[in-house]
C-alpha positions as CSV (number, residue, x, y, z in Angstrom):
1,X,14.3,-11.8,-22.2
2,X,15.1,-8.6,-19.7
3,X,16.5,-6.7,-22.5
4,X,13.4,-7.4,-24.5
5,X,11.2,-6.2,-22.0
6,X,13.1,-3.0,-20.7
7,X,13.7,-1.7,-24.4
8,X,10.1,-0.4,-24.2
9,X,10.9,1.9,-21.0
10,X,13.1,4.6,-22.7
11,X,11.5,7.5,-21.0
12,X,13.2,7.4,-17.7
13,X,10.7,10.6,-16.6
14,X,7.8,8.5,-16.8
15,X,9.2,5.6,-15.2
16,X,10.6,8.0,-12.4
17,X,7.1,9.5,-11.9
18,X,5.3,6.0,-11.6
19,X,7.8,5.2,-8.9
20,X,7.4,8.3,-7.0
21,X,3.7,8.1,-7.3
22,X,3.6,4.5,-5.8
23,X,5.9,5.4,-2.9
24,X,3.8,8.3,-1.9
25,X,0.9,5.8,-2.1
26,X,2.7,3.4,0.0
27,X,3.5,6.0,2.7
28,X,0.0,7.4,2.5
29,X,-1.4,4.1,3.3
30,X,1.1,3.3,6.3
31,X,0.0,6.8,7.8
32,X,-3.6,5.6,7.4
33,X,-3.1,2.3,8.9
34,X,-1.0,3.5,12.0
35,X,-3.2,6.7,12.6
36,X,-4.2,7.0,16.3
37,X,-8.1,6.9,15.9
38,X,-8.0,3.6,13.9
39,X,-6.7,1.4,17.1
40,X,-10.4,1.3,18.2
41,X,-11.4,-0.2,15.1
42,X,-8.7,-2.7,14.9
43,X,-9.4,-3.7,18.4
44,X,-12.8,-4.4,17.4
45,X,-11.8,-6.4,14.3
46,X,-9.3,-8.6,16.2
47,X,-12.0,-9.6,18.4
48,X,-14.3,-11.1,15.6
49,X,-12.9,-14.5,15.2
50,X,-13.4,-14.9,19.2
51,X,-17.0,-14.3,19.6
52,X,-19.4,-17.0,19.9
53,X,-21.8,-17.4,17.0
54,X,-23.2,-13.8,16.9
């Protein structure tokens, strides 16, 4: 089954480019989430479950 699926991935350049694109996207999301200006937003969001019926 594994060999049957992998026989269509013969172009290693496209597979490598896909891996590179997804890795860059993942690192970009990490930088976006852990930037300093988002701390206030996350603090407000973590208090939402504790608010009484607003």
